[in-house]
One Martini backbone bead per residue (centre of mass of N, CA, C, O) as a GRO file, in nm:
protein
  406
    1UNK     BB    1  10.238   9.246  11.584
    2UNK     BB    2  10.437   9.495  11.447
    3UNK     BB    3  10.492   9.793  11.362
    4UNK     BB    4  10.613   9.979  11.136
    5UNK     BB    5  10.868  10.157  11.068
    6UNK     BB    6  10.951  10.457  11.027
    7UNK     BB    7  10.986  10.678  10.753
    8UNK     BB    8  11.186  10.883  10.623
    9UNK     BB    9  11.230  11.142  10.454
   10UNK     BB   10  11.296  11.234  10.157
   11UNK     BB   11  11.505  11.353   9.951
   12UNK     BB   12  11.519  11.643   9.766
   13UNK     BB   13  11.700  11.486   9.525
   14UNK     BB   14  11.493  11.300   9.450
   15UNK     BB   15  11.272  11.132   9.309
   16UNK     BB   16  10.961  11.244   9.172
   17UNK     BB   17  10.650  11.092   9.274
   18UNK     BB   18  10.322  11.057   9.152
   19UNK     BB   19   9.999  10.946   9.302
   20UNK     BB   20   9.688  10.860   9.164
   21UNK     BB   21   9.446  10.728   9.433
   22UNK     BB   22   9.155  10.819   9.439
   23UNK     BB   23   8.790  10.750   9.561
   24UNK     BB   24   8.888  10.454   9.650
   25UNK     BB   25   9.022  10.187   9.809
   26UNK     BB   26   9.100  10.036   9.538
   27UNK     BB   27   9.307  10.275   9.469
   28UNK     BB   28   9.455  10.361   9.733
   29UNK     BB   29   9.599  10.108   9.860
   30UNK     BB   30   9.787  10.035   9.623
   31UNK     BB   31   9.922  10.315   9.622
   32UNK     BB   32  10.046  10.290   9.905
   33UNK     BB   33  10.222  10.044   9.843
   34UNK     BB   34  10.401  10.187   9.633
   35UNK     BB   35  10.492  10.420   9.810
   36UNK     BB   36  10.653  10.252  10.013
   37UNK     BB   37  10.867  10.158   9.803
   38UNK     BB   38  10.967  10.437   9.710
   39UNK     BB   39  11.061  10.538   9.983
   40UNK     BB   40  11.272  10.311  10.030
   41UNK     BB   41  11.424  10.433   9.755
   42UNK     BB   42  11.427  10.766   9.808
   43UNK     BB   43  11.163  10.893   9.736
   44UNK     BB   44  10.949  11.144   9.638
   45UNK     BB   45  10.607  11.144   9.757
   46UNK     BB   46  10.281  11.201   9.603
   47UNK     BB   47   9.948  11.213   9.697
   48UNK     BB   48   9.649  11.197   9.497
   49UNK     BB   49   9.336  11.305   9.615
   50UNK     BB   50   9.024  11.317   9.742
   51UNK     BB   51   8.758  11.453   9.944
   52UNK     BB   52   8.684  11.193  10.041
   53UNK     BB   53   8.657  11.022  10.331
   54UNK     BB   54   8.819  10.769  10.258
   55UNK     BB   55   9.076  10.925  10.194
   56UNK     BB   56   9.119  11.099  10.453
   57UNK     BB   57   9.141  10.854  10.644
   58UNK     BB   58   9.367  10.677  10.502
   59UNK     BB   59   9.605  10.917  10.508
   60UNK     BB   60   9.667  10.973  10.811
   61UNK     BB   61   9.901  10.722  10.819
   62UNK     BB   62  10.084  10.830  10.623
   63UNK     BB   63  10.432  10.774  10.541
   64UNK     BB   64  10.672  10.975  10.382
   65UNK     BB   65  10.444  11.167  10.263
   66UNK     BB   66  10.256  11.354  10.044
   67UNK     BB   67   9.936  11.531  10.055
   68UNK     BB   68   9.692  11.588   9.789
   69UNK     BB   69   9.396  11.765   9.727
   70UNK     BB   70   9.162  11.719   9.485
   71UNK     BB   71   8.857  11.854   9.317
   72UNK     BB   72   8.741  11.585   9.250
   73UNK     BB   73   8.462  11.418   9.082
   74UNK     BB   74   8.229  11.205   9.021
   75UNK     BB   75   8.049  11.035   8.776
   76UNK     BB   76   7.707  11.115   8.776
   77UNK     BB   77   7.392  11.140   8.776
   78UNK     BB   78   7.357  11.486   8.709
   79UNK     BB   79   7.706  11.559   8.726
   80UNK     BB   80   7.864  11.667   8.473
   81UNK     BB   81   7.945  11.955   8.548
   82UNK     BB   82   8.096  11.887   8.810
   83UNK     BB   83   8.299  11.699   8.678
   84UNK     BB   84   8.428  11.901   8.478
   85UNK     BB   85   8.509  12.107   8.689
   86UNK     BB   86   8.692  11.915   8.851
   87UNK     BB   87   8.890  11.850   8.621
   88UNK     BB   88   8.987  12.139   8.572
   89UNK     BB   89   9.083  12.201   8.861
   90UNK     BB   90   9.278  11.959   8.881
   91UNK     BB   91   9.462  12.036   8.649
   92UNK     BB   92   9.553  12.307   8.764
   93UNK     BB   93   9.668  12.196   9.030
   94UNK     BB   94   9.868  11.992   8.907
   95UNK     BB   95  10.026  12.190   8.729
   96UNK     BB   96  10.121  12.375   8.956
   97UNK     BB   97  10.274  12.159   9.109
   98UNK     BB   98  10.461  12.063   8.863
   99UNK     BB   99  10.593  12.337   8.798
  100UNK     BB  100  10.733  12.367   9.078
  101UNK     BB  101  10.765  12.028   9.068
  102UNK     BB  102  10.887  11.821   8.863
  103UNK     BB  103  10.814  11.517   8.760
  104UNK     BB  104  10.929  11.198   8.672
  105UNK     BB  105  10.651  11.062   8.770
  106UNK     BB  106  10.318  10.915   8.697
  107UNK     BB  107  10.067  10.736   8.885
  108UNK     BB  108   9.773  10.562   8.796
  109UNK     BB  109   9.490  10.385   8.970
  110UNK     BB  110   9.233  10.512   8.893
  111UNK     BB  111   8.975  10.700   8.830
  112UNK     BB  112   8.880  11.043   8.877
  113UNK     BB  113   9.195  11.127   8.965
  114UNK     BB  114   9.379  11.053   8.703
  115UNK     BB  115   9.372  11.236   8.446
  116UNK     BB  116   9.488  11.515   8.525
  117UNK     BB  117   9.781  11.430   8.611
  118UNK     BB  118   9.859  11.301   8.342
  119UNK     BB  119   9.823  11.551   8.163
  120UNK     BB  120  10.015  11.736   8.322
  121UNK     BB  121  10.268  11.555   8.294
  122UNK     BB  122  10.289  11.539   7.983
  123UNK     BB  123  10.331  11.852   7.940
  124UNK     BB  124  10.629  11.805   8.109
  125UNK     BB  125  10.767  11.509   8.033
  126UNK     BB  126  10.668  11.282   8.194
  127UNK     BB  127  10.630  10.986   8.314
  128UNK     BB  128  10.368  10.737   8.247
  129UNK     BB  129  10.122  10.555   8.453
  130UNK     BB  130   9.928  10.249   8.509
  131UNK     BB  131   9.676  10.084   8.718
  132UNK     BB  132   9.494   9.766   8.685
  133UNK     BB  133   9.297   9.559   8.894
  134UNK     BB  134   9.086   9.463   8.698
  135UNK     BB  135   8.938   9.276   8.456
  136UNK     BB  136   8.774   9.545   8.401
  137UNK     BB  137   8.837   9.829   8.286
  138UNK     BB  138   8.811  10.143   8.343
  139UNK     BB  139   8.738  10.436   8.198
  140UNK     BB  140   8.992  10.594   8.268
  141UNK     BB  141   9.199  10.373   8.173
  142UNK     BB  142   9.103  10.342   7.884
  143UNK     BB  143   9.176  10.635   7.808
  144UNK     BB  144   9.480  10.650   7.922
  145UNK     BB  145   9.631  10.418   7.773
  146UNK     BB  146   9.709  10.595   7.513
  147UNK     BB  147   9.911  10.796   7.696
  148UNK     BB  148  10.087  10.604   7.830
  149UNK     BB  149  10.383  10.420   7.869
  150UNK     BB  150  10.256  10.226   8.104
  151UNK     BB  151  10.112   9.913   8.219
  152UNK     BB  152   9.947   9.770   8.504
  153UNK     BB  153   9.823   9.443   8.612
  154UNK     BB  154   9.611   9.210   8.793
  155UNK     BB  155   9.484   9.088   8.526
  156UNK     BB  156   9.531   8.940   8.225
  157UNK     BB  157   9.255   9.030   8.082
  158UNK     BB  158   9.322   9.345   8.072
  159UNK     BB  159   9.523   9.377   7.837
  160UNK     BB  160   9.318   9.344   7.588
  161UNK     BB  161   9.155   9.622   7.702
  162UNK     BB  162   9.430   9.781   7.647
  163UNK     BB  163   9.555  10.062   7.465
  164UNK     BB  164   9.891   9.998   7.491
  165UNK     BB  165  10.227   9.998   7.460
  166UNK     BB  166  10.266   9.871   7.761
  167UNK     BB  167  10.229   9.554   7.943
  168UNK     BB  168  10.210   9.434   8.293
  169UNK     BB  169  10.205   9.159   8.500
  170UNK     BB  170  10.173   9.209   8.871
  171UNK     BB  171   9.936   9.266   9.016
  172UNK     BB  172   9.812   9.360   9.335
  173UNK     BB  173   9.887   9.570   9.564
  174UNK     BB  174  10.002   9.541   9.904
  175UNK     BB  175  10.044   9.595  10.211
  176UNK     BB  176  10.279   9.485  10.440
  177UNK     BB  177  10.055   9.395  10.664
  178UNK     BB  178   9.964   9.188  10.430
  179UNK     BB  179  10.014   8.870  10.560
  180UNK     BB  180  10.034   8.536  10.636
  181UNK     BB  181  10.183   8.578  10.908
  182UNK     BB  182   9.962   8.753  11.037
  183UNK     BB  183   9.736   8.532  11.023
  184UNK     BB  184   9.874   8.358  11.263
  185UNK     BB  185   9.781   8.604  11.470
  186UNK     BB  186   9.487   8.559  11.587
  187UNK     BB  187   9.493   8.627  11.888
  188UNK     BB  188   9.596   8.916  11.862
  189UNK     BB  189   9.369   9.027  11.679
  190UNK     BB  190   9.125   8.957  11.859
  191UNK     BB  191   9.213   9.107  12.112
  192UNK     BB  192   9.237   9.394  11.981
  193UNK     BB  193   8.904   9.368  11.906
  194UNK     BB  194   8.743   9.217  12.146
  195UNK     BB  195   8.786   8.904  12.107
  196UNK     BB  196   8.760   8.569  12.112
  197UNK     BB  197   9.020   8.349  12.046
  198UNK     BB  198   8.837   8.061  12.048
  199UNK     BB  199   8.639   8.185  11.837
  200UNK     BB  200   8.477   8.228  11.566
  201UNK     BB  201   8.511   8.463  11.282
  202UNK     BB  202   8.289   8.690  11.111
  203UNK     BB  203   8.349   8.886  10.833
  204UNK     BB  204   8.196   9.204  10.742
  205UNK     BB  205   8.224   9.362  10.408
  206UNK     BB  206   8.127   9.636  10.170
  207UNK     BB  207   8.266   9.881  10.140
  208UNK     BB  208   8.236  10.210  10.016
  209UNK     BB  209   7.958  10.121   9.831
  210UNK     BB  210   7.837   9.807   9.943
  211UNK     BB  211   7.703   9.777  10.242
  212UNK     BB  212   7.392   9.762  10.238
  213UNK     BB  213   7.348   9.488  10.092
  214UNK     BB  214   7.510   9.318  10.293
  215UNK     BB  215   7.352   9.384  10.544
  216UNK     BB  216   7.077   9.269  10.455
  217UNK     BB  217   7.172   8.982  10.401
  218UNK     BB  218   7.269   8.913  10.690
  219UNK     BB  219   7.014   8.990  10.854
  220UNK     BB  220   6.829   8.774  10.711
  221UNK     BB  221   7.021   8.525  10.830
  222UNK     BB  222   7.026   8.540  11.147
  223UNK     BB  223   6.800   8.348  11.248
  224UNK     BB  224   6.951   8.093  11.152
  225UNK     BB  225   7.238   8.142  11.279
  226UNK     BB  226   7.150   8.171  11.576
  227UNK     BB  227   7.067   7.864  11.593
  228UNK     BB  228   7.331   7.715  11.447
  229UNK     BB  229   7.558   7.968  11.545
  230UNK     BB  230   7.592   8.106  11.851
  231UNK     BB  231   7.927   8.101  11.874
  232UNK     BB  232   7.967   8.317  11.695
  233UNK     BB  233   8.156   8.582  11.567
  234UNK     BB  234   8.129   8.940  11.491
  235UNK     BB  235   8.269   9.146  11.220
  236UNK     BB  236   8.117   9.461  11.138
  237UNK     BB  237   8.124   9.666  10.841
  238UNK     BB  238   7.853   9.903  10.788
  239UNK     BB  239   7.882  10.180  10.783
  240UNK     BB  240   7.735  10.483  10.868
  241UNK     BB  241   7.414  10.426  10.830
  242UNK     BB  242   7.392  10.107  10.976
  243UNK     BB  243   7.504  10.065  11.263
  244UNK     BB  244   7.256  10.060  11.456
  245UNK     BB  245   7.094   9.840  11.312
  246UNK     BB  246   7.307   9.617  11.336
  247UNK     BB  247   7.341   9.611  11.640
  248UNK     BB  248   7.043   9.542  11.707
  249UNK     BB  249   7.031   9.269  11.560
  250UNK     BB  250   7.241   9.117  11.726
  251UNK     BB  251   7.111   9.169  12.003
  252UNK     BB  252   6.832   9.029  11.940
  253UNK     BB  253   7.006   8.740  11.892
  254UNK     BB  254   7.251   8.709  12.098
  255UNK     BB  255   7.514   8.822  11.959
  256UNK     BB  256   7.857   8.843  11.908
  257UNK     BB  257   7.938   9.189  11.829
  258UNK     BB  258   8.145   9.392  11.617
  259UNK     BB  259   8.069   9.734  11.528
  260UNK     BB  260   8.160   9.924  11.236
  261UNK     BB  261   8.191  10.158  10.991
  262UNK     BB  262   8.515  10.159  11.020
  263UNK     BB  263   8.855  10.022  10.944
  264UNK     BB  264   9.189  10.084  10.933
  265UNK     BB  265   9.278   9.789  11.054
  266UNK     BB  266   9.251   9.541  10.832
  267UNK     BB  267   9.464   9.336  10.923
  268UNK     BB  268   9.315   9.261  11.184
  269UNK     BB  269   9.050   9.163  11.063
  270UNK     BB  270   9.173   8.937  10.882
  271UNK     BB  271   9.336   8.798  11.115
  272UNK     BB  272   9.068   8.727  11.292
  273UNK     BB  273   8.942   8.566  11.071
  274UNK     BB  274   8.783   8.283  10.933
  275UNK     BB  275   8.569   8.453  10.765
  276UNK     BB  276   8.441   8.621  10.469
  277UNK     BB  277   8.234   8.896  10.369
  278UNK     BB  278   8.248   9.021  10.027
  279UNK     BB  279   8.335   9.202   9.802
  280UNK     BB  280   8.503   9.238   9.452
  281UNK     BB  281   8.733   9.408   9.481
  282UNK     BB  282   9.061   9.398   9.399
  283UNK     BB  283   9.185   9.485   9.670
  284UNK     BB  284   9.033   9.285   9.851
  285UNK     BB  285   9.134   9.030   9.707
  286UNK     BB  286   9.436   9.075   9.760
  287UNK     BB  287   9.409   9.063  10.072
  288UNK     BB  288   9.284   8.783  10.093
  289UNK     BB  289   9.522   8.638   9.957
  290UNK     BB  290   9.748   8.729  10.148
  291UNK     BB  291   9.576   8.600  10.411
  292UNK     BB  292   9.416   8.340  10.342
  293UNK     BB  293   9.095   8.416  10.321
  294UNK     BB  294   8.806   8.290  10.334
  295UNK     BB  295   8.521   8.349  10.103
  296UNK     BB  296   8.224   8.539  10.040
  297UNK     BB  297   8.127   8.655   9.730
  298UNK     BB  298   7.954   8.981   9.665
  299UNK     BB  299   7.886   9.146   9.411
  300UNK     BB  300   7.854   9.458   9.300
  301UNK     BB  301   7.587   9.527   9.083
  302UNK     BB  302   7.680   9.858   9.025
  303UNK     BB  303   7.930   9.824   8.889
  304UNK     BB  304   8.131   9.901   8.656
  305UNK     BB  305   8.083   9.665   8.415
  306UNK     BB  306   8.062   9.440   8.630
  307UNK     BB  307   8.357   9.378   8.755
  308UNK     BB  308   8.303   9.212   9.017
  309UNK     BB  309   8.198   8.960   8.886
  310UNK     BB  310   8.463   8.889   8.732
  311UNK     BB  311   8.644   8.875   8.974
  312UNK     BB  312   8.489   8.654   9.133
  313UNK     BB  313   8.491   8.437   8.912
  314UNK     BB  314   8.795   8.395   8.901
  315UNK     BB  315   8.810   8.283   9.188
  316UNK     BB  316   8.589   8.061   9.182
  317UNK     BB  317   8.705   7.891   8.933
  318UNK     BB  318   8.978   7.831   9.126
  319UNK     BB  319   8.884   7.792   9.441
  320UNK     BB  320   8.929   8.090   9.610
  321UNK     BB  321   8.605   8.096   9.633
  322UNK     BB  322   8.292   8.203   9.705
  323UNK     BB  323   7.982   8.266   9.516
  324UNK     BB  324   7.726   8.540   9.531
  325UNK     BB  325   7.456   8.674   9.414
  326UNK     BB  326   7.243   8.908   9.530
  327UNK     BB  327   6.979   8.800   9.384
  328UNK     BB  328   7.039   8.496   9.531
  329UNK     BB  329   7.025   8.598   9.847
  330UNK     BB  330   6.907   8.398  10.048
  331UNK     BB  331   6.894   8.310  10.369
  332UNK     BB  332   6.952   8.005  10.319
  333UNK     BB  333   7.200   8.036  10.135
  334UNK     BB  334   7.378   8.204  10.315
  335UNK     BB  335   7.383   8.013  10.558
  336UNK     BB  336   7.493   7.761  10.411
  337UNK     BB  337   7.767   7.882  10.313
  338UNK     BB  338   7.874   7.969  10.593
  339UNK     BB  339   7.868   7.694  10.730
  340UNK     BB  340   8.066   7.562  10.536
  341UNK     BB  341   8.308   7.751  10.585
  342UNK     BB  342   8.332   7.742  10.902
  343UNK     BB  343   8.286   7.413  10.964
  344UNK     BB  344   8.474   7.335  10.707
  345UNK     BB  345   8.800   7.272  10.695
  346UNK     BB  346   8.849   7.158  10.407
  347UNK     BB  347   8.738   7.400  10.252
  348UNK     BB  348   8.930   7.613  10.363
  349UNK     BB  349   9.200   7.477  10.280
  350UNK     BB  350   9.145   7.480   9.977
  351UNK     BB  351   9.119   7.785   9.944
  352UNK     BB  352   9.396   7.864  10.058
  353UNK     BB  353   9.559   7.725   9.838
  354UNK     BB  354   9.432   7.891   9.593
  355UNK     BB  355   9.510   8.184   9.688
  356UNK     BB  356   9.816   8.185   9.620
  357UNK     BB  357   9.785   8.251   9.305
  358UNK     BB  358   9.670   8.564   9.382
  359UNK     BB  359   9.946   8.631   9.505
  360UNK     BB  360  10.158   8.936   9.481
  361UNK     BB  361  10.423   9.012   9.680
  362UNK     BB  362  10.590   9.199   9.442
  363UNK     BB  363  10.419   9.426   9.308
  364UNK     BB  364  10.517   9.694   9.432
  365UNK     BB  365  10.815   9.651   9.368
  366UNK     BB  366  10.791   9.617   9.062
  367UNK     BB  367  10.668   9.893   9.001
  368UNK     BB  368  10.887  10.069   9.124
  369UNK     BB  369  11.123   9.959   8.950
  370UNK     BB  370  11.004  10.025   8.668
  371UNK     BB  371  10.983  10.325   8.705
  372UNK     BB  372  11.287  10.381   8.773
  373UNK     BB  373  11.404  10.263   8.512
  374UNK     BB  374  11.259  10.456   8.321
  375UNK     BB  375  11.374  10.714   8.440
  376UNK     BB  376  11.675  10.642   8.401
  377UNK     BB  377  11.674  10.607   8.086
  378UNK     BB  378  11.541  10.927   8.068
  379UNK     BB  379  11.707  11.143   8.235
  380UNK     BB  380  11.804  11.351   8.009
  381UNK     BB  381  11.478  11.441   7.961
  382UNK     BB  382  11.438  11.512   8.259
  383UNK     BB  383  11.348  11.671   8.525
  384UNK     BB  384  11.516  11.809   8.795
  385UNK     BB  385  11.573  11.814   9.139
  386UNK     BB  386  11.656  12.049   9.352
  387UNK     BB  387  11.798  12.126   9.621
  388UNK     BB  388  11.534  12.250   9.829
  389UNK     BB  389  11.285  12.192   9.695
  390UNK     BB  390  10.951  12.330   9.703
  391UNK     BB  391  10.625  12.305   9.739
  392UNK     BB  392  10.358  12.482   9.706
  393UNK     BB  393  10.100  12.628   9.834
  394UNK     BB  394   9.748  12.537   9.837
  395UNK     BB  395   9.402  12.492   9.855
  396UNK     BB  396   9.451  12.155   9.815
  397UNK     BB  397   9.636  12.121  10.054
  398UNK     BB  398   9.788  11.923  10.275
  399UNK     BB  399   9.967  11.841  10.514
  400UNK     BB  400  10.248  11.721  10.585
  401UNK     BB  401  10.326  11.348  10.622
  402UNK     BB  402  10.568  11.292  10.818
  403UNK     BB  403  10.770  11.104  10.980
  404UNK     BB  404  10.884  11.020  11.294
  405UNK     BB  405  11.155  10.939  11.417
  406UNK     BB  406  11.249  10.681  11.640
   0.00000   0.00000   0.00000
């Protein structure tokens, strides 16, 4: 696999599209995929993200876009005042940004960074959109649905749960590096990650919120798996808190394991893997489907509205994955399911066939085109960007991250 060619900065006279996509990887990565397509079409794109580490790490390699950090914080128990303060400050920052350079459209990907930019954009007459990746829409998107011009959804069941003017089933966008053709380059991916190309690889990933439970589940099953599958290799993304503990556990059982807190090149991880153990966030599921990677899905039990359970069940009911609830994850059951996935070629091939129905290869392109068509239809009512217009610097802005032409 060769890296994608750098994309030159968009023209100053292009349509200006802002994408609010921070908070979790599940919001951010689909937003990046849409941004890639808008940049290809000559748009000026600004990503609006949160101060969270997952956002700041993920946007480091974003090309051809501007990145602005808003001071939004998630709503958690005991943090209502901080949440409201963050919403107010984010609205002021977004409005200041948009007043200086009025956007033609704003796309919200869900989560706590979404509301303020949509409200600021509406007050200036911009077209507004949202994307909902999950089967059960999140609180932010349920509230925003009444305000936006159009919604895009990853699962058909989400449409009936959104009170929106217009909804379109697009699937969940994935970045261009997540393709089934990349998955065929197993040797390249494994070599790049320091793994033996000839031996099976089990990828373990808990996502930005749910790594701890996955870690404990896998470590409890290691004594069984070390005896029955000592030849397996492990690629384990353990999160920042558990890295040392996880490394020590693999070492104690004499297993070959590569352990990282986080891996930016997830296309390499999925391309190297024989099987994955994963949470069931919609973005992760879309990437698994794109790469045709068989998986054991363990929904994060504390996700809002238990949406990961419903995501995983949709995949499992169609034969596109195996599913195990965390409360039922005994060491024996975990080991048995993983042995079936890794050692039974027929099971894996069946899952790979069913995964094809969940991959929407044109989702990002479709969303980009629909946004631009909507902007074009109402062009006479929208603010235009004059050549040479520049957005002002403010305390929430990160440096422009334009690609260097090859």
